[in-house]
C-alpha positions in Angstrom: 64.1 -72.8 -1.6 67.5 -73.3 0.1 67.8 -71.3 3.4 71.6 -70.6 2.9 73.4 -69.3 -0.1 75.9 -71.8 -1.7 79.4 -70.4 -2.0 80.9 -71.0 -5.4 82.1 -72.4 -7.6 79.2 -74.8 -7.7 80.0 -78.5 -8.1 77.9 -79.7 -11.0 77.4 -83.2 -12.2 76.2 -84.1 -15.7 74.1 -87.2 -16.4 73.9 -88.0 -20.1 76.7 -86.9 -22.5 75.0 -87.5 -25.8 73.5 -84.9 -28.3 72.6 -82.3 -25.6 74.8 -83.4 -22.8 78.0 -82.6 -24.7 77.0 -79.0 -25.0 76.1 -78.8 -21.3 79.5 -80.2 -20.4 81.3 -77.6 -22.6 79.4 -74.7 -21.1 79.7 -75.7 -17.5 83.5 -76.0 -18.0 83.5 -72.4 -19.4 81.6 -70.8 -16.5 83.6 -69.2 -13.6 80.6 -69.9 -11.3 80.7 -73.7 -11.6 83.0 -76.6 -12.0 82.2 -79.9 -13.7 82.8 -82.5 -11.0 81.4 -85.7 -12.5 79.9 -87.1 -15.7 77.7 -90.1 -15.9 76.5 -92.1 -18.9 75.5 -95.7 -19.5 78.1 -95.7 -22.3 81.4 -95.9 -20.4 83.5 -94.8 -23.4 81.4 -91.6 -23.8 81.5 -90.9 -20.1 85.3 -91.5 -19.9 86.0 -89.4 -23.0 84.0 -86.4 -21.6 85.6 -86.8 -18.1 89.0 -86.8 -19.6 88.3 -83.7 -21.7 87.1 -81.7 -18.7 89.3 -83.2 -16.0 86.6 -84.8 -13.8 85.5 -88.3 -12.8 83.4 -90.6 -15.0 80.7 -93.1 -13.9 78.1 -95.3 -15.4 76.2 -95.3 -12.1 74.2 -92.3 -11.0 74.5 -93.5 -7.4 78.3 -93.3 -7.5 78.3 -89.8 -9.0 75.9 -88.3 -6.4 78.4 -87.5 -3.6 80.6 -85.5 -5.9 78.2 -82.6 -6.9 75.7 -80.2 -5.4 73.6 -80.0 -8.5 73.0 -82.2 -11.5 72.1 -81.6 -15.1 70.0 -84.4 -16.6 70.3 -84.7 -20.4 69.1 -88.3 -20.9 66.1 -89.7 -22.9 62.8 -88.3 -21.6 61.6 -91.7 -20.3 64.5 -91.8 -17.8 64.0 -88.3 -16.4 61.6 -89.2 -13.6 63.8 -91.9 -12.1 67.0 -90.1 -12.4 65.7 -86.7 -11.2 63.9 -88.3 -8.2 67.1 -90.0 -7.2 69.0 -86.7 -7.3 66.4 -84.8 -5.4 66.1 -87.5 -2.7 69.9 -87.2 -2.3 69.5 -83.5 -1.7 70.8 -82.3 -5.1 69.4 -79.4 -7.1 68.3 -80.5 -10.6 68.3 -79.1 -14.1 66.4 -81.4 -16.4 66.1 -81.1 -20.1 62.7 -80.7 -21.7 60.2 -82.3 -21.6 60.4 -82.4 -17.8 59.1 -86.0 -17.9 57.0 -88.2 -20.1 53.8 -87.8 -18.0 52.1 -85.0 -16.1 51.7 -87.0 -12.9 55.4 -87.8 -12.9 56.2 -84.1 -13.4 54.1 -83.3 -10.3 56.0 -85.9 -8.3 59.3 -84.2 -9.1 57.8 -80.7 -8.3 56.5 -82.0 -4.9 59.8 -83.6 -4.0 61.8 -80.5 -4.9 59.4 -78.3 -2.9 59.5 -80.6 0.1 63.3 -80.6 0.2 63.7 -76.8 -0.7 65.7 -77.7 -3.8 65.9 -75.9 -7.2 64.2 -77.8 -10.1 64.6 -76.1 -13.4 63.5 -77.3 -16.9 65.5 -76.8 -20.1 63.2 -74.6 -22.2 66.1 -72.8 -23.7 64.2 -70.3 -25.8 63.3 -68.3 -22.7 67.0 -67.3 -22.6 67.2 -66.3 -26.2 68.4 -62.7 -26.2 66.0 -61.9 -29.1 63.0 -63.3 -27.2 64.0 -61.3 -24.1 64.2 -58.2 -26.2 60.8 -58.9 -27.7 59.2 -59.6 -24.3 60.2 -56.1 -23.1 58.1 -54.7 -26.0 54.9 -56.6 -25.3 52.0 -54.5 -24.0 48.7 -56.2 -24.9 49.4 -59.1 -27.3 46.3 -60.3 -29.1 47.6 -62.9 -31.5 50.8 -65.1 -31.5 52.1 -67.2 -34.4 55.1 -69.5 -34.1 56.8 -71.7 -36.7 59.4 -74.3 -35.8 60.6 -76.4 -38.8 63.5 -78.8 -39.1 64.8 -81.7 -41.1 64.2 -85.1 -39.5 67.1 -86.3 -37.4 67.5 -89.8 -36.0 67.6 -88.6 -32.4 64.1 -87.2 -32.6 62.5 -90.0 -34.7 61.0 -91.8 -31.6 59.2 -88.8 -30.2 56.2 -86.7 -31.4 57.1 -83.4 -33.0 54.8 -81.8 -30.4 57.2 -82.9 -27.6 60.4 -82.4 -29.5 59.9 -79.1 -31.3 56.4 -77.5 -30.6 56.9 -77.7 -26.8 59.4 -74.9 -27.1 56.8 -72.6 -28.5 54.1 -73.9 -26.1 56.3 -72.8 -23.2 56.9 -69.4 -24.8 53.2 -68.8 -25.5 52.2 -69.9 -22.0 54.7 -67.5 -20.5 53.3 -64.6 -22.6 49.6 -65.5 -22.1 49.7 -66.1 -18.3 46.1 -67.2 -18.6 44.2 -70.5 -18.6 43.6 -72.3 -21.9 39.9 -72.6 -22.8 40.1 -74.3 -26.2 42.5 -76.3 -28.4 42.1 -77.2 -32.1 44.8 -79.3 -33.6 45.7 -81.3 -36.7 48.8 -83.3 -37.7 50.2 -86.3 -39.5 52.7 -89.1 -39.3 54.7 -89.1 -42.5 58.2 -90.4 -42.1 58.0 -92.0 -38.7 55.3 -93.7 -36.6 55.1 -90.6 -34.5 53.5 -87.2 -35.3 55.9 -85.5 -37.7 53.9 -82.3 -38.5 51.5 -80.6 -36.1 49.4 -77.4 -36.1 47.5 -76.1 -33.1 45.1 -73.2 -32.6 44.9 -72.3 -28.9 42.6 -69.8 -27.2 43.1 -68.3 -23.8 40.6 -67.0 -21.2 42.2 -63.6 -21.6 41.2 -63.5 -25.3 44.7 -64.1 -26.6 44.8 -66.5 -29.6 47.9 -68.5 -30.8 48.7 -70.6 -33.8 51.6 -73.0 -33.6 53.1 -74.9 -36.5 55.9 -77.5 -36.0 57.3 -80.0 -38.4 60.4 -82.1 -39.2 59.8 -82.4 -42.9 61.7 -79.3 -43.9 65.0 -79.1 -45.8 66.1 -76.2 -43.5 65.6 -75.0 -40.0 63.1 -72.2 -39.3 62.4 -70.7 -35.9 60.1 -67.7 -35.9 57.7 -65.9 -33.5 55.3 -63.1 -34.4 53.2 -61.2 -31.9 50.4 -58.9 -33.0 49.3 -56.1 -30.6 47.6 -52.7 -31.1 48.8 -51.0 -34.3 51.9 -53.2 -34.7 53.3 -56.6 -35.4 56.6 -57.8 -33.8 58.6 -60.5 -35.5 61.5 -62.5 -34.0 63.9 -64.8 -35.8 65.2 -67.1 -33.0 68.2 -68.2 -34.9 69.6 -64.7 -35.5 67.9 -63.0 -32.6 66.7 -60.2 -34.9 63.5 -58.4 -34.0 61.5 -56.5 -36.7 58.5 -54.2 -36.1 55.8 -53.9 -38.8 53.3 -51.0 -38.8 50.7 -49.9 -41.3 51.4 -46.6 -43.0 48.4 -45.8 -45.2 48.6 -48.3 -48.1 51.9 -49.8 -47.2 53.6 -51.6 -44.4 56.8 -50.2 -42.9 59.4 -52.6 -41.5 61.8 -51.4 -38.9 64.7 -53.5 -37.5 64.8 -53.0 -33.7 68.1 -54.6 -32.6 71.5 -55.8 -33.6 71.7 -59.6 -33.6 72.8 -60.6 -30.1 75.9 -62.6 -29.5 74.9 -64.3 -26.2 74.5 -68.1 -26.4 71.1 -69.1 -25.0 72.2 -72.4 -23.5 75.0 -70.6 -21.6 72.6 -68.0 -20.2 70.2 -70.8 -19.2 72.8 -72.7 -17.3 74.2 -69.6 -15.7 70.6 -68.8 -14.5 70.3 -72.2 -13.0 73.6 -71.9 -11.2 72.5 -68.5 -9.8 69.2 -69.9 -8.6 71.1 -72.7 -6.8 73.6 -70.3 -5.2 71.0 -67.6 -4.2 67.9 -69.7 -3.6 66.0 -67.5 -6.1 63.1 -69.3 -8.0 64.2 -70.3 -11.5 62.7 -68.5 -14.5 61.6 -71.9 -15.9 60.4 -73.8 -12.9 59.2 -77.4 -12.7 55.7 -76.0 -12.8 56.4 -74.2 -16.1 57.7 -77.5 -17.4 54.6 -79.4 -16.3 52.2 -76.8 -17.9 54.1 -77.0 -21.2 54.1 -80.8 -21.1 50.4 -81.0 -20.3 49.5 -78.8 -23.3 51.8 -80.6 -25.6 50.3 -84.0 -24.6 46.8 -82.6 -25.1 47.6 -81.4 -28.6 49.1 -84.8 -29.4 46.0 -86.6 -28.1 43.7 -84.3 -30.1 45.7 -85.0 -33.3 45.5 -88.8 -32.7 41.8 -88.8 -31.8 40.8 -86.2 -34.4 38.6 -84.5 -31.8 38.5 -81.1 -30.1 38.5 -80.4 -26.4 36.6 -77.2 -25.6 37.4 -76.7 -21.9 41.0 -77.6 -21.0 42.5 -75.9 -18.0 46.3 -75.8 -17.9 
């Protein structure tokens, strides 16, 4: 990690101002700890419009943007992550890269090695870790035995070219891996391509060395969005609605189940908390909550689930 603290506000560059990038730009412009110094996009009109909105410089070339910032947010298509992130790291810039970290596990390892070699921050955009509801639920976990996650959405054009395992399920994969903190010992998975040539619906049953079991269901064939997480542990079940942040506890009371709301819906915006955390890591040298290694583990498991679905086989000894 960096030897010296960076004095703020941190100069941040944004690469990619499409679906996700526009939200990153808005949030960086709202933070006192940072200033948006440059935006870069292959579409000049989009780059120029964003730069004008936030009073910074616009580029279509990453190389020209590099000198203007200390850290870069990469919100481009996944297949471009490795090349762009490596260019930023080799220029001595800290990197926040949207999930998935890359499109291959080996490539993710290359970015991790480069960041470590240069003492740079590499954070991956698994935003649900910064959901206030999930943070509240995490504080209540003692000895989880079973996790169930559902993540359903309508199909949108932006996601049609990527498997649902890498677009949606990977969020819950990262969450489950963070809770389990244990090697995966078996994976069972099933899924189907329905509206696209990619996997549109996927279900996975994962068992960990610790004994924890998890069931993940992701799909983009739903009329509405659904984002839920339930965790069973001794004598209780905790349920989280990611969209509202509400946590509910269920306990057995003789012949009935009692449901108790545990919190008021939080107002914090997860993406803002995520970017604030990245900036703090850069400025203090503290290891990011969602490191490059976290991103690689989530990618590895997501790819394994996708491969199992395609090959209709089960791997019984997968170490993540």
